C-alpha positions in Angstrom: 120.8 123.9 131.7 119.5 124.7 135.3 116.1 126.0 136.2 117.7 129.3 137.2 119.3 129.7 133.8 116.0 128.9 132.1 114.2 131.4 134.4 116.8 134.1 133.7 116.3 133.6 129.9 112.5 133.5 130.3 112.5 136.8 132.2 114.3 138.5 129.3 111.3 137.7 127.0 108.6 140.2 126.1 105.5 140.0 128.3 103.4 138.3 125.5 106.2 135.7 125.0 106.3 135.0 128.7 102.6 134.6 128.8 102.7 132.1 125.9 105.5 130.2 127.7 103.5 130.0 130.9 100.5 128.8 129.0 102.5 126.1 127.3 104.1 125.0 130.5 100.7 124.7 132.2 99.3 122.8 129.3 102.1 120.3 129.7 101.0 119.6 133.3 97.3 119.3 132.5 97.4 115.8 130.9 94.1 113.8 131.0 94.2 110.8 133.3 92.2 108.0 131.7 91.8 106.1 135.0 90.3 109.2 136.7 88.0 109.8 133.7 86.8 106.2 134.0 86.1 106.5 137.7 84.1 109.7 137.1 82.2 108.1 134.3 81.2 105.2 136.5 80.2 107.5 139.3 78.0 109.5 136.9 76.3 106.3 135.8 75.7 105.3 139.4 74.2 108.7 140.2 72.0 108.6 137.2 70.8 105.1 138.0 70.0 106.2 141.6 68.1 109.2 140.3 66.1 107.1 137.9 65.2 104.6 140.7 64.0 107.5 142.9 66.9 107.0 145.4 68.4 110.4 144.7 66.6 113.7 144.5 67.5 116.4 142.0 68.0 120.1 142.9 66.8 122.7 140.5 69.7 124.6 138.8 68.2 127.9 140.0 68.7 126.8 143.6 72.3 125.8 143.1 73.3 129.2 141.7 71.5 131.3 144.4 
């Protein structure tokens, strides 16, 4: 089945069914990447350690959302 055939069939669905189909397709693309998660965890640990050593200053949350 070609993508055009799938699209034609999808466009025949009711709006709520198309919405559910879109949601499921997007979820299928949004798979966690363990390698990236590990890299971010290591970066967070480095930043926390730098903060605790006084090498990194914190910014109050109120200033960030101004």
